[in-house]
Biopython code that builds the backbone (N, CA, C, O; Angstrom):
import numpy as np
from Bio.PDB.StructureBuilder import StructureBuilder

atoms = [
    (1, "MET", "N", (14.612, -8.696, 5.484)),
    (1, "MET", "CA", (13.802, -9.023, 4.837)),
    (1, "MET", "C", (13.902, -10.545, 4.625)),
    (1, "MET", "O", (15.013, -10.996, 4.906)),
    (2, "ARG", "N", (13.071, -11.361, 4.229)),
    (2, "ARG", "CA", (13.694, -12.908, 4.888)),
    (2, "ARG", "C", (13.763, -13.018, 3.339)),
    (2, "ARG", "O", (13.268, -12.382, 2.408)),
    (3, "SER", "N", (14.661, -14.187, 3.467)),
    (3, "SER", "CA", (15.074, -15.052, 1.825)),
    (3, "SER", "C", (13.913, -15.749, 1.416)),
    (3, "SER", "O", (12.962, -16.103, 2.113)),
    (4, "GLN", "N", (14.118, -15.920, 0.091)),
    (4, "GLN", "CA", (13.513, -16.971, -0.975)),
    (4, "GLN", "C", (13.324, -18.570, 0.163)),
    (4, "GLN", "O", (12.372, -19.345, 0.070)),
    (5, "ARG", "N", (14.099, -18.671, 0.824)),
    (5, "ARG", "CA", (14.713, -19.713, 1.094)),
    (5, "ARG", "C", (13.824, -20.409, 2.261)),
    (5, "ARG", "O", (13.254, -21.500, 2.279)),
    (6, "GLU", "N", (13.954, -18.957, 3.620)),
    (6, "GLU", "CA", (13.065, -18.591, 4.157)),
    (6, "GLU", "C", (11.831, -18.757, 4.263)),
    (6, "GLU", "O", (11.291, -19.025, 5.337)),
    (7, "VAL", "N", (11.215, -18.621, 3.162)),
    (7, "VAL", "CA", (10.093, -18.671, 3.093)),
    (7, "VAL", "C", (9.599, -19.787, 2.219)),
    (7, "VAL", "O", (8.502, -20.313, 2.414)),
    (8, "GLN", "N", (10.414, -20.147, 1.254)),
    (8, "GLN", "CA", (9.665, -21.545, 1.051)),
    (8, "GLN", "C", (9.993, -22.268, 2.145)),
    (8, "GLN", "O", (8.909, -22.483, 2.686)),
    (9, "LYS", "N", (10.917, -22.814, 2.849)),
    (9, "LYS", "CA", (11.113, -23.748, 4.193)),
    (9, "LYS", "C", (9.500, -23.145, 5.275)),
    (9, "LYS", "O", (9.190, -23.914, 6.184)),
    (10, "SER", "N", (8.951, -22.339, 5.165)),
    (10, "SER", "CA", (8.755, -21.747, 6.294)),
    (10, "SER", "C", (6.802, -22.757, 5.997)),
    (10, "SER", "O", (5.976, -23.358, 6.685)),
    (11, "TYR", "N", (7.097, -22.125, 3.810)),
    (11, "TYR", "CA", (5.641, -22.173, 3.589)),
    (11, "TYR", "C", (5.356, -23.408, 3.375)),
    (11, "TYR", "O", (4.362, -23.851, 3.951)),
    (12, "ASN", "N", (6.181, -24.344, 2.451)),
    (12, "ASN", "CA", (6.352, -25.891, 3.070)),
    (12, "ASN", "C", (6.007, -26.343, 4.480)),
    (12, "ASN", "O", (5.421, -27.392, 4.749)),
    (13, "LYS", "N", (6.308, -25.706, 5.090)),
    (13, "LYS", "CA", (6.116, -26.342, 7.103)),
    (13, "LYS", "C", (4.355, -25.787, 7.639)),
    (13, "LYS", "O", (3.757, -26.369, 8.544)),
    (14, "LEU", "N", (4.005, -25.078, 7.184)),
    (14, "LEU", "CA", (2.334, -23.746, 6.406)),
    (14, "LEU", "C", (1.523, -25.528, 6.064)),
    (14, "LEU", "O", (0.555, -26.021, 6.642)),
    (15, "LEU", "N", (2.135, -25.958, 5.249)),
    (15, "LEU", "CA", (1.132, -27.008, 3.803)),
    (15, "LEU", "C", (1.036, -27.836, 4.820)),
    (15, "LEU", "O", (-0.115, -27.936, 5.245)),
    (16, "GLN", "N", (2.265, -28.814, 5.663)),
    (16, "GLN", "CA", (2.058, -29.962, 6.475)),
    (16, "GLN", "C", (0.998, -29.560, 7.482)),
    (16, "GLN", "O", (0.001, -30.258, 7.670)),
    (17, "ASP", "N", (1.253, -28.295, 8.201)),
    (17, "ASP", "CA", (0.301, -28.327, 9.315)),
    (17, "ASP", "C", (-0.861, -28.665, 8.688)),
    (17, "ASP", "O", (-1.242, -29.834, 8.755)),
    (18, "VAL", "N", (-1.621, -27.684, 7.968)),
    (18, "VAL", "CA", (-2.806, -27.404, 6.814)),
    (18, "VAL", "C", (-3.502, -29.462, 6.958)),
    (18, "VAL", "O", (-4.631, -29.844, 7.266)),
    (19, "LYS", "N", (-2.243, -30.314, 6.581)),
    (19, "LYS", "CA", (-2.523, -31.276, 5.762)),
    (19, "LYS", "C", (-2.887, -32.152, 7.494)),
    (19, "LYS", "O", (-4.037, -32.585, 7.569)),
    (20, "THR", "N", (-2.153, -32.342, 8.525)),
    (20, "THR", "CA", (-2.211, -32.781, 9.550)),
    (20, "THR", "C", (-2.469, -32.319, 10.890)),
    (20, "THR", "O", (-2.675, -32.993, 11.899)),
    (21, "LYS", "N", (-2.421, -30.892, 10.728)),
    (21, "LYS", "CA", (-3.415, -30.256, 12.122)),
    (21, "LYS", "C", (-4.976, -30.073, 12.454)),
    (21, "LYS", "O", (-5.736, -29.381, 11.776)),
    (22, "GLU", "N", (-5.316, -30.755, 13.534)),
    (22, "GLU", "CA", (-7.131, -30.690, 13.832)),
    (22, "GLU", "C", (-7.334, -28.990, 13.147)),
    (22, "GLU", "O", (-8.187, -28.868, 12.267)),
    (23, "PHE", "N", (-6.607, -27.851, 13.541)),
    (23, "PHE", "CA", (-7.041, -26.928, 13.675)),
    (23, "PHE", "C", (-7.661, -26.468, 12.138)),
    (23, "PHE", "O", (-8.506, -25.596, 11.936)),
    (24, "TYR", "N", (-7.091, -27.186, 11.294)),
    (24, "TYR", "CA", (-7.390, -26.915, 9.911)),
    (24, "TYR", "C", (-8.592, -28.239, 9.341)),
    (24, "TYR", "O", (-9.063, -28.174, 8.205)),
    (25, "LYS", "N", (-8.816, -28.929, 9.925)),
    (25, "LYS", "CA", (-10.255, -29.670, 9.166)),
    (25, "LYS", "C", (-11.506, -29.586, 9.860)),
    (25, "LYS", "O", (-12.202, -30.168, 10.692)),
    (26, "ILE", "N", (-11.428, -28.121, 8.776)),
    (26, "ILE", "CA", (-13.287, -27.779, 9.220)),
    (26, "ILE", "C", (-13.943, -27.736, 7.810)),
    (26, "ILE", "O", (-13.276, -27.735, 6.776)),
    (27, "ASP", "N", (-15.037, -27.707, 7.841)),
    (27, "ASP", "CA", (-16.157, -27.896, 6.969)),
    (27, "ASP", "C", (-15.925, -26.425, 6.387)),
    (27, "ASP", "O", (-16.121, -25.444, 7.105)),
    (28, "LEU", "N", (-15.531, -26.315, 5.153)),
    (28, "LEU", "CA", (-15.838, -25.142, 4.151)),
    (28, "LEU", "C", (-16.914, -25.140, 2.976)),
    (28, "LEU", "O", (-17.106, -24.273, 2.123)),
    (29, "SER", "N", (-17.490, -26.225, 3.151)),
    (29, "SER", "CA", (-18.378, -25.931, 2.310)),
    (29, "SER", "C", (-19.641, -24.641, 2.067)),
    (29, "SER", "O", (-20.164, -24.181, 1.052)),
    (30, "ASN", "N", (-19.776, -24.401, 3.319)),
    (30, "ASN", "CA", (-20.625, -22.810, 3.767)),
    (30, "ASN", "C", (-19.855, -22.021, 4.863)),
    (30, "ASN", "O", (-20.373, -21.738, 5.943)),
    (31, "ARG", "N", (-18.779, -21.737, 4.571)),
    (31, "ARG", "CA", (-18.006, -21.154, 6.240)),
    (31, "ARG", "C", (-18.493, -19.623, 5.284)),
    (31, "ARG", "O", (-18.039, -19.362, 4.170)),
    (32, "VAL", "N", (-19.280, -18.946, 5.874)),
    (32, "VAL", "CA", (-19.391, -17.853, 5.514)),
    (32, "VAL", "C", (-19.216, -16.545, 6.980)),
    (32, "VAL", "O", (-19.609, -16.917, 8.086)),
    (33, "ASN", "N", (-18.825, -15.590, 6.883)),
    (33, "ASN", "CA", (-18.729, -14.792, 7.899)),
    (33, "ASN", "C", (-19.325, -13.858, 7.892)),
    (33, "ASN", "O", (-19.964, -13.899, 6.841)),
    (34, "CYS", "N", (-19.627, -12.711, 8.566)),
    (34, "CYS", "CA", (-20.340, -11.139, 8.089)),
    (34, "CYS", "C", (-19.623, -10.238, 8.889)),
    (34, "CYS", "O", (-19.557, -10.293, 10.117)),
    (35, "TYR", "N", (-18.921, -9.152, 7.943)),
    (35, "TYR", "CA", (-18.280, -8.382, 9.187)),
    (35, "TYR", "C", (-19.447, -7.119, 9.070)),
    (35, "TYR", "O", (-19.867, -6.823, 7.951)),
    (36, "CYS", "N", (-20.037, -6.256, 10.520)),
    (36, "CYS", "CA", (-20.794, -4.936, 10.522)),
    (36, "CYS", "C", (-19.974, -4.159, 11.024)),
    (36, "CYS", "O", (-19.217, -4.193, 11.994)),
    (37, "CYS", "N", (-20.340, -3.112, 9.861)),
    (37, "CYS", "CA", (-19.467, -1.453, 10.070)),
    (37, "CYS", "C", (-19.851, -0.334, 11.388)),
    (37, "CYS", "O", (-20.972, 0.118, 11.620)),
    (38, "THR", "N", (-19.195, -0.183, 11.785)),
    (38, "THR", "CA", (-18.995, 0.559, 13.417)),
    (38, "THR", "C", (-19.558, 2.040, 12.985)),
    (38, "THR", "O", (-19.910, 2.948, 13.738)),
    (39, "ASN", "N", (-19.540, 2.014, 11.593)),
    (39, "ASN", "CA", (-19.615, 3.585, 11.519)),
    (39, "ASN", "C", (-21.370, 4.036, 10.114)),
    (39, "ASN", "O", (-21.932, 5.118, 9.946)),
    (40, "CYS", "N", (-21.706, 2.466, 9.347)),
    (40, "CYS", "CA", (-22.691, 3.350, 8.618)),
    (40, "CYS", "C", (-23.225, 1.945, 8.517)),
    (40, "CYS", "O", (-24.108, 1.783, 7.674)),
    (41, "SER", "N", (-22.741, 0.601, 9.425)),
    (41, "SER", "CA", (-23.723, -0.521, 9.386)),
    (41, "SER", "C", (-24.016, -1.043, 8.547)),
    (41, "SER", "O", (-24.908, -1.878, 8.700)),
    (42, "HIS", "N", (-23.419, -0.841, 7.173)),
    (42, "HIS", "CA", (-23.079, -2.450, 6.079)),
    (42, "HIS", "C", (-22.541, -3.353, 6.514)),
    (42, "HIS", "O", (-21.427, -3.263, 7.031)),
    (43, "ILE", "N", (-22.941, -4.014, 6.453)),
    (43, "ILE", "CA", (-22.364, -6.024, 6.306)),
    (43, "ILE", "C", (-21.700, -6.463, 4.846)),
    (43, "ILE", "O", (-22.087, -6.552, 3.681)),
    (44, "THR", "N", (-20.384, -6.700, 5.646)),
    (44, "THR", "CA", (-20.234, -6.931, 4.700)),
    (44, "THR", "C", (-20.049, -8.785, 4.368)),
    (44, "THR", "O", (-19.580, -9.106, 5.460)),
    (45, "LYS", "N", (-20.119, -9.890, 3.694)),
    (45, "LYS", "CA", (-19.773, -11.106, 4.273)),
    (45, "LYS", "C", (-18.983, -11.550, 3.456)),
    (45, "LYS", "O", (-18.686, -10.978, 2.407)),
    (46, "THR", "N", (-18.498, -12.737, 3.875)),
    (46, "THR", "CA", (-17.568, -13.032, 2.984)),
    (46, "THR", "C", (-17.150, -14.781, 3.691)),
    (46, "THR", "O", (-17.362, -15.435, 4.712)),
    (47, "ILE", "N", (-16.526, -14.901, 2.514)),
    (47, "ILE", "CA", (-16.745, -16.912, 2.303)),
    (47, "ILE", "C", (-14.829, -17.090, 2.393)),
    (47, "ILE", "O", (-13.965, -16.339, 1.942)),
    (48, "ASP", "N", (-14.690, -18.484, 3.218)),
    (48, "ASP", "CA", (-13.642, -18.655, 3.572)),
    (48, "ASP", "C", (-13.439, -20.295, 2.046)),
    (48, "ASP", "O", (-14.105, -21.318, 1.886)),
    (49, "VAL", "N", (-12.072, -19.663, 1.191)),
    (49, "VAL", "CA", (-12.309, -21.138, 0.565)),
    (49, "VAL", "C", (-10.970, -22.131, 0.978)),
    (49, "VAL", "O", (-10.684, -23.230, 0.502)),
    (50, "ASP", "N", (-10.238, -21.327, 2.059)),
    (50, "ASP", "CA", (-9.351, -22.194, 3.035)),
    (50, "ASP", "C", (-9.658, -22.014, 3.603)),
    (50, "ASP", "O", (-10.472, -21.114, 3.809)),
    (51, "ALA", "N", (-8.763, -23.506, 4.949)),
    (51, "ALA", "CA", (-9.326, -23.258, 6.307)),
    (51, "ALA", "C", (-8.096, -22.141, 6.567)),
    (51, "ALA", "O", (-7.156, -21.905, 5.808)),
    (52, "GLY", "N", (-8.311, -21.689, 7.523)),
    (52, "GLY", "CA", (-6.932, -20.616, 8.482)),
    (52, "GLY", "C", (-7.636, -19.682, 9.600)),
    (52, "GLY", "O", (-8.519, -20.023, 10.387)),
    (53, "VAL", "N", (-6.901, -18.166, 9.442)),
    (53, "VAL", "CA", (-7.134, -17.542, 10.369)),
    (53, "VAL", "C", (-7.781, -16.112, 9.708)),
    (53, "VAL", "O", (-7.204, -15.682, 8.709)),
    (54, "THR", "N", (-8.921, -15.383, 10.210)),
    (54, "THR", "CA", (-9.160, -14.390, 9.588)),
    (54, "THR", "C", (-9.267, -13.410, 10.784)),
    (54, "THR", "O", (-9.513, -13.804, 11.924)),
    (55, "PRO", "N", (-9.049, -11.984, 10.427)),
    (55, "PRO", "CA", (-9.739, -11.183, 11.420)),
    (55, "PRO", "C", (-10.509, -10.525, 11.814)),
    (55, "PRO", "O", (-11.326, -10.117, 10.989)),
    (56, "MET", "N", (-10.627, -10.173, 12.940)),
    (56, "MET", "CA", (-12.013, -10.265, 14.138)),
    (56, "MET", "C", (-11.781, -8.414, 13.598)),
    (56, "MET", "O", (-11.748, -7.863, 14.699)),
    (57, "MET", "N", (-11.677, -7.697, 12.922)),
    (57, "MET", "CA", (-12.259, -6.725, 12.306)),
    (57, "MET", "C", (-11.306, -6.674, 10.585)),
    (57, "MET", "O", (-10.183, -7.029, 10.227)),
    (58, "PHE", "N", (-12.550, -6.005, 9.870)),
    (58, "PHE", "CA", (-12.123, -5.651, 8.391)),
    (58, "PHE", "C", (-13.032, -4.484, 8.059)),
    (58, "PHE", "O", (-14.050, -4.005, 8.557)),
    (59, "THR", "N", (-11.974, -4.124, 6.638)),
    (59, "THR", "CA", (-12.274, -2.558, 6.837)),
    (59, "THR", "C", (-14.004, -2.774, 5.823)),
    (59, "THR", "O", (-14.166, -3.871, 5.289)),
    (60, "CYS", "N", (-14.836, -1.979, 5.701)),
    (60, "CYS", "CA", (-15.800, -1.767, 5.491)),
    (60, "CYS", "C", (-15.706, -1.326, 3.860)),
    (60, "CYS", "O", (-15.204, -0.366, 3.275)),
    (61, "GLU", "N", (-16.348, -2.364, 3.493)),
    (61, "GLU", "CA", (-16.293, -2.347, 1.686)),
    (61, "GLU", "C", (-17.089, -0.855, 1.390)),
    (61, "GLU", "O", (-17.149, -0.451, 0.229)),
    (62, "ASN", "N", (-17.533, -0.274, 2.207)),
    (62, "ASN", "CA", (-18.774, 0.932, 1.564)),
    (62, "ASN", "C", (-18.433, 2.038, 2.068)),
    (62, "ASN", "O", (-18.698, 2.985, 1.327)),
    (63, "CYS", "N", (-17.688, 2.457, 3.557)),
    (63, "CYS", "CA", (-17.401, 3.621, 3.730)),
    (63, "CYS", "C", (-15.815, 3.454, 3.833)),
    (63, "CYS", "O", (-15.035, 4.364, 3.551)),
    (64, "LYS", "N", (-15.437, 2.214, 4.259)),
    (64, "LYS", "CA", (-13.345, 2.309, 4.394)),
    (64, "LYS", "C", (-13.224, 2.124, 5.960)),
    (64, "LYS", "O", (-12.162, 1.915, 6.547)),
    (65, "GLU", "N", (-14.548, 2.237, 6.583)),
    (65, "GLU", "CA", (-14.665, 2.455, 8.617)),
    (65, "GLU", "C", (-14.227, 1.324, 8.805)),
    (65, "GLU", "O", (-13.662, 0.648, 7.945)),
    (66, "THR", "N", (-14.558, 0.807, 10.598)),
    (66, "THR", "CA", (-13.643, -0.306, 10.693)),
    (66, "THR", "C", (-15.315, -1.102, 10.946)),
    (66, "THR", "O", (-16.303, -0.424, 11.226)),
    (67, "ALA", "N", (-15.360, -2.600, 10.785)),
    (67, "ALA", "CA", (-16.327, -3.791, 10.564)),
    (67, "ALA", "C", (-15.549, -4.522, 11.278)),
    (67, "ALA", "O", (-14.327, -4.665, 11.264)),
    (68, "ARG", "N", (-16.705, -5.157, 12.164)),
    (68, "ARG", "CA", (-16.160, -6.381, 13.165)),
    (68, "ARG", "C", (-17.302, -7.729, 12.987)),
    (68, "ARG", "O", (-18.429, -7.970, 12.556)),
    (69, "SER", "N", (-16.240, -8.325, 13.588)),
    (69, "SER", "CA", (-16.612, -9.982, 13.021)),
    (69, "SER", "C", (-18.075, -10.110, 13.393)),
    (69, "SER", "O", (-18.634, -9.363, 14.196)),
    (70, "SER", "N", (-18.597, -11.011, 12.813)),
    (70, "SER", "CA", (-19.990, -12.013, 13.041)),
    (70, "SER", "C", (-19.388, -13.409, 13.820)),
    (70, "SER", "O", (-19.890, -14.514, 14.027)),
    (71, "PHE", "N", (-18.069, -12.810, 14.147)),
    (71, "PHE", "CA", (-17.556, -14.823, 14.416)),
    (71, "PHE", "C", (-18.403, -15.859, 13.950)),
    (71, "PHE", "O", (-18.744, -16.811, 14.652)),
    (72, "TYR", "N", (-18.857, -15.630, 12.396)),
    (72, "TYR", "CA", (-18.885, -17.126, 11.199)),
    (72, "TYR", "C", (-20.517, -17.291, 12.012)),
    (72, "TYR", "O", (-20.785, -18.444, 12.349)),
    (73, "LYS", "N", (-21.546, -16.242, 12.316)),
    (73, "LYS", "CA", (-22.525, -16.145, 12.393)),
    (73, "LYS", "C", (-23.423, -15.700, 11.235)),
    (73, "LYS", "O", (-24.072, -14.759, 11.691)),
    (74, "ASP", "N", (-23.832, -15.942, 9.776)),
    (74, "ASP", "CA", (-24.466, -15.371, 9.342)),
    (74, "ASP", "C", (-26.210, -14.594, 9.653)),
    (74, "ASP", "O", (-27.359, -15.030, 9.727)),
    (75, "ILE", "N", (-25.606, -13.380, 9.751)),
    (75, "ILE", "CA", (-26.714, -12.216, 10.012)),
    (75, "ILE", "C", (-27.042, -11.157, 8.463)),
    (75, "ILE", "O", (-27.479, -10.008, 8.400)),
    (76, "ALA", "N", (-26.668, -12.003, 7.481)),
    (76, "ALA", "CA", (-27.145, -11.177, 6.277)),
    (76, "ALA", "C", (-27.512, -12.641, 5.466)),
    (76, "ALA", "O", (-26.737, -12.593, 4.510)),
    (77, "PRO", "N", (-28.400, -14.104, 5.328)),
    (77, "PRO", "CA", (-28.488, -14.734, 4.645)),
    (77, "PRO", "C", (-29.295, -14.438, 3.791)),
    (77, "PRO", "O", (-29.922, -15.385, 3.318)),
    (78, "TYR", "N", (-29.653, -12.799, 3.167)),
    (78, "TYR", "CA", (-30.042, -12.492, 1.811)),
    (78, "TYR", "C", (-29.147, -12.314, 1.188)),
    (78, "TYR", "O", (-29.204, -12.710, 0.024)),
    (79, "GLN", "N", (-28.076, -11.731, 1.598)),
    (79, "GLN", "CA", (-26.669, -11.240, 0.915)),
    (79, "GLN", "C", (-25.832, -12.532, 0.582)),
    (79, "GLN", "O", (-25.746, -13.604, 1.182)),
    (80, "LYS", "N", (-25.281, -12.102, -0.500)),
    (80, "LYS", "CA", (-24.540, -12.913, -1.389)),
    (80, "LYS", "C", (-22.955, -12.111, -0.824)),
    (80, "LYS", "O", (-22.705, -10.908, -0.750)),
    (81, "PRO", "N", (-21.922, -13.516, -0.428)),
    (81, "PRO", "CA", (-20.522, -13.008, -0.235)),
    (81, "PRO", "C", (-19.581, -11.875, -1.064)),
    (81, "PRO", "O", (-18.982, -12.554, -1.898)),
    (82, "THR", "N", (-19.241, -10.704, -1.198)),
    (82, "THR", "CA", (-18.641, -9.983, -1.928)),
    (82, "THR", "C", (-16.683, -10.300, -1.854)),
    (82, "THR", "O", (-15.742, -10.239, -2.645)),
    (83, "ILE", "N", (-16.873, -10.607, -0.564)),
    (83, "ILE", "CA", (-15.012, -10.780, -0.824)),
    (83, "ILE", "C", (-14.691, -12.444, 0.057)),
    (83, "ILE", "O", (-15.532, -13.051, 0.719)),
    (84, "GLN", "N", (-13.544, -12.792, -0.142)),
    (84, "GLN", "CA", (-13.161, -14.385, -0.133)),
    (84, "GLN", "C", (-11.928, -14.786, 0.606)),
    (84, "GLN", "O", (-10.899, -14.451, 0.018)),
    (85, "TRP", "N", (-11.795, -15.265, 1.470)),
    (85, "TRP", "CA", (-10.875, -15.450, 2.157)),
    (85, "TRP", "C", (-9.590, -16.297, 1.475)),
    (85, "TRP", "O", (-9.962, -17.444, 1.228)),
    (86, "TYR", "N", (-8.425, -16.107, 1.163)),
    (86, "TYR", "CA", (-7.891, -17.743, 1.139)),
    (86, "TYR", "C", (-6.376, -17.766, 1.424)),
    (86, "TYR", "O", (-5.765, -16.738, 1.715)),
    (87, "ARG", "N", (-5.808, -18.947, 1.331)),
    (87, "ARG", "CA", (-3.834, -18.868, 1.464)),
    (87, "ARG", "C", (-3.447, -18.558, -0.094)),
    (87, "ARG", "O", (-3.948, -19.179, -1.031)),
    (88, "PRO", "N", (-2.535, -17.563, -0.233)),
    (88, "PRO", "CA", (-1.945, -17.758, -1.074)),
    (88, "PRO", "C", (-0.831, -18.636, -2.147)),
    (88, "PRO", "O", (-0.039, -19.011, -1.283)),
    (89, "GLU", "N", (-0.391, -19.077, -3.182)),
    (89, "GLU", "CA", (0.303, -19.865, -3.248)),
    (89, "GLU", "C", (1.849, -19.149, -3.137)),
    (89, "GLU", "O", (2.016, -17.937, -2.995)),
    (90, "LEU", "N", (2.731, -19.965, -3.213)),
    (90, "LEU", "CA", (4.186, -20.015, -2.715)),
    (90, "LEU", "C", (4.129, -18.785, -3.362)),
    (90, "LEU", "O", (4.325, -17.873, -2.559)),
    (91, "GLY", "N", (3.919, -18.367, -4.610)),
    (91, "GLY", "CA", (4.480, -17.245, -5.749)),
    (91, "GLY", "C", (3.881, -16.057, -5.607)),
    (91, "GLY", "O", (4.205, -14.956, -6.053)),
    (92, "GLU", "N", (2.974, -16.388, -4.940)),
    (92, "GLU", "CA", (1.892, -14.980, -4.167)),
    (92, "GLU", "C", (3.087, -15.098, -2.440)),
    (92, "GLU", "O", (4.123, -14.434, -2.485)),
    (93, "ALA", "N", (2.945, -15.513, -1.782)),
    (93, "ALA", "CA", (4.029, -15.375, -0.559)),
    (93, "ALA", "C", (5.204, -14.503, -1.063)),
    (93, "ALA", "O", (5.476, -13.367, -0.673)),
    (94, "MET", "N", (5.858, -15.239, -2.006)),
    (94, "MET", "CA", (6.928, -14.741, -2.131)),
    (94, "MET", "C", (7.085, -13.137, -2.308)),
    (94, "MET", "O", (7.943, -12.390, -1.838)),
    (95, "LYS", "N", (6.009, -12.863, -3.117)),
    (95, "LYS", "CA", (6.190, -11.588, -2.970)),
    (95, "LYS", "C", (5.740, -10.299, -2.182)),
    (95, "LYS", "O", (5.940, -9.087, -2.266)),
    (96, "LEU", "N", (4.966, -11.245, -1.297)),
    (96, "LEU", "CA", (5.064, -10.467, 0.310)),
    (96, "LEU", "C", (6.377, -10.310, 1.510)),
    (96, "LEU", "O", (6.400, -9.755, 2.608)),
    (97, "ARG", "N", (7.264, -10.955, 0.850)),
    (97, "ARG", "CA", (8.725, -10.737, 1.084)),
    (97, "ARG", "C", (8.599, -9.216, 1.554)),
    (97, "ARG", "O", (7.851, -9.121, 2.528)),
    (98, "LYS", "N", (9.048, -8.194, 1.189)),
    (98, "LYS", "CA", (8.383, -6.904, 1.377)),
    (98, "LYS", "C", (7.504, -6.381, 2.562)),
    (98, "LYS", "O", (7.824, -5.538, 3.400)),
    (99, "ASN", "N", (6.372, -7.038, 2.454)),
    (99, "ASN", "CA", (5.592, -6.927, 3.500)),
    (99, "ASN", "C", (5.695, -7.602, 4.780)),
    (99, "ASN", "O", (4.658, -8.239, 4.600)),
    (100, "GLU", "N", (6.072, -7.985, 5.897)),
    (100, "GLU", "CA", (6.782, -8.824, 6.314)),
    (100, "GLU", "C", (5.272, -9.186, 7.393)),
    (100, "GLU", "O", (4.937, -10.359, 7.559)),
    (101, "PRO", "N", (4.296, -7.761, 8.202)),
    (101, "PRO", "CA", (3.653, -8.281, 9.135)),
    (101, "PRO", "C", (2.833, -8.931, 8.285)),
    (101, "PRO", "O", (2.369, -9.954, 8.790)),
    (102, "LEU", "N", (2.241, -8.570, 6.421)),
    (102, "LEU", "CA", (1.631, -9.723, 6.140)),
    (102, "LEU", "C", (2.492, -10.935, 5.503)),
    (102, "LEU", "O", (1.931, -12.025, 5.386)),
    (103, "LEU", "N", (3.042, -10.873, 5.332)),
    (103, "LEU", "CA", (4.167, -12.409, 5.161)),
    (103, "LEU", "C", (4.011, -13.416, 6.418)),
    (103, "LEU", "O", (3.551, -14.544, 6.241)),
    (104, "SER", "N", (4.388, -12.987, 7.620)),
    (104, "SER", "CA", (4.320, -13.393, 8.922)),
    (104, "SER", "C", (2.709, -13.627, 8.924)),
    (104, "SER", "O", (2.520, -14.843, 8.915)),
    (105, "HIS", "N", (1.893, -13.156, 8.930)),
    (105, "HIS", "CA", (0.206, -14.018, 8.633)),
    (105, "HIS", "C", (0.061, -14.836, 8.360)),
    (105, "HIS", "O", (-0.479, -15.777, 8.941)),
    (106, "VAL", "N", (0.595, -14.741, 7.147)),
    (106, "VAL", "CA", (0.355, -15.997, 6.245)),
    (106, "VAL", "C", (1.099, -16.998, 6.553)),
    (106, "VAL", "O", (0.726, -18.098, 6.145)),
    (107, "LEU", "N", (2.478, -16.904, 7.434)),
    (107, "LEU", "CA", (3.039, -18.002, 6.787)),
    (107, "LEU", "C", (2.854, -18.945, 8.719)),
    (107, "LEU", "O", (3.299, -20.053, 9.020)),
    (108, "ALA", "N", (2.042, -17.935, 9.656)),
    (108, "ALA", "CA", (1.537, -18.471, 10.573)),
    (108, "ALA", "C", (-0.723, -19.080, 10.473)),
    (108, "ALA", "O", (-1.633, -19.093, 11.303)),
    (109, "GLY", "N", (-0.603, -19.468, 8.906)),
    (109, "GLY", "CA", (-1.776, -19.728, 9.186)),
    (109, "GLY", "C", (-2.699, -19.173, 8.736)),
    (109, "GLY", "O", (-3.709, -19.796, 8.406)),
    (110, "GLY", "N", (-2.537, -17.284, 8.555)),
    (110, "GLY", "CA", (-3.832, -16.786, 8.203)),
    (110, "GLY", "C", (-3.907, -16.601, 6.452)),
    (110, "GLY", "O", (-3.151, -16.769, 5.495)),
    (111, "LEU", "N", (-5.293, -16.157, 6.700)),
    (111, "LEU", "CA", (-5.602, -15.707, 4.642)),
    (111, "LEU", "C", (-5.913, -14.553, 4.847)),
    (111, "LEU", "O", (-6.287, -13.763, 5.714)),
    (112, "MET", "N", (-5.565, -14.706, 3.430)),
    (112, "MET", "CA", (-5.870, -13.088, 3.084)),
    (112, "MET", "C", (-7.620, -13.023, 1.673)),
    (112, "MET", "O", (-8.476, -13.691, 1.093)),
    (113, "SER", "N", (-7.123, -11.818, 1.880)),
    (113, "SER", "CA", (-8.702, -11.102, 1.351)),
    (113, "SER", "C", (-8.283, -11.211, -0.542)),
    (113, "SER", "O", (-7.154, -11.163, -1.031)),
    (114, "LYS", "N", (-9.880, -11.396, -1.426)),
    (114, "LYS", "CA", (-9.964, -11.102, -2.658)),
    (114, "LYS", "C", (-11.553, -11.005, -3.240)),
    (114, "LYS", "O", (-12.398, -11.863, -3.495)),
    (115, "ASP", "N", (-11.535, -9.773, -3.307)),
    (115, "ASP", "CA", (-13.093, -9.597, -3.742)),
    (115, "ASP", "C", (-13.421, -11.190, -5.037)),
    (115, "ASP", "O", (-12.620, -11.765, -5.775)),
    (116, "ILE", "N", (-14.777, -11.406, -4.829)),
    (116, "ILE", "CA", (-15.331, -12.488, -5.561)),
    (116, "ILE", "C", (-16.297, -11.586, -6.720)),
    (116, "ILE", "O", (-17.191, -10.747, -6.611)),
    (117, "GLU", "N", (-15.594, -12.249, -7.867)),
    (117, "GLU", "CA", (-16.293, -11.625, -8.925)),
    (117, "GLU", "C", (-17.646, -12.306, -9.049)),
    (117, "GLU", "O", (-18.646, -11.589, -9.001)),
    (118, "SER", "N", (-17.745, -13.284, -9.164)),
    (118, "SER", "CA", (-19.191, -14.170, -8.868)),
    (118, "SER", "C", (-18.918, -15.001, -8.269)),
    (118, "SER", "O", (-17.743, -15.365, -8.229)),
    (119, "VAL", "N", (-20.160, -15.803, -7.377)),
    (119, "VAL", "CA", (-19.620, -17.269, -6.995)),
    (119, "VAL", "C", (-21.032, -17.515, -6.932)),
    (119, "VAL", "O", (-21.948, -16.694, -6.989)),
    (120, "SER", "N", (-21.080, -18.749, -6.808)),
    (120, "SER", "CA", (-22.263, -19.959, -6.758)),
    (120, "SER", "C", (-22.494, -20.863, -5.455)),
    (120, "SER", "O", (-22.092, -21.987, -5.154)),
    (121, "LEU", "N", (-23.408, -19.799, -4.718)),
    (121, "LEU", "CA", (-23.389, -20.731, -3.055)),
    (121, "LEU", "C", (-24.728, -22.040, -3.191)),
    (121, "LEU", "O", (-24.944, -22.802, -2.249)),
]
sb = StructureBuilder()
sb.init_structure("model")
sb.init_model(0)
sb.init_chain("A")
sb.init_seg("    ")
for serial, (resi, resn, name, xyz) in enumerate(atoms, 1):
    if name == "N":
        sb.init_residue(resn, " ", resi, " ")
    sb.init_atom(name, np.array(xyz, "f"), 0.0, 1.0, " ", f" {name:<3s}", serial, name[0])
structure = sb.get_structure()
């Protein structure tokens, strides 16, 4: 397990990268993605609230099978997003120390997902 000091150092480097690297300089004002389920065809629509890496595949919110990304093509313009991708704060990242794969993903610029209570687009 990584020490708190290692996590904090890596997290601070990530924040510096977010401020300075071109990869993170994207327009987030309407950054939507859709994940289409390979089993039931349900579309899960997501938004990015932070710049970072999101997965190519996701768990369908309807049947829990594999859903594939539309690679930021809005294939469901009539649908509101139900999931948001975000960068966790340092405190939340510290709690991921017991989940090394997820912590590594976050410290490498990856985003985490959570349900959207209510969103206005």
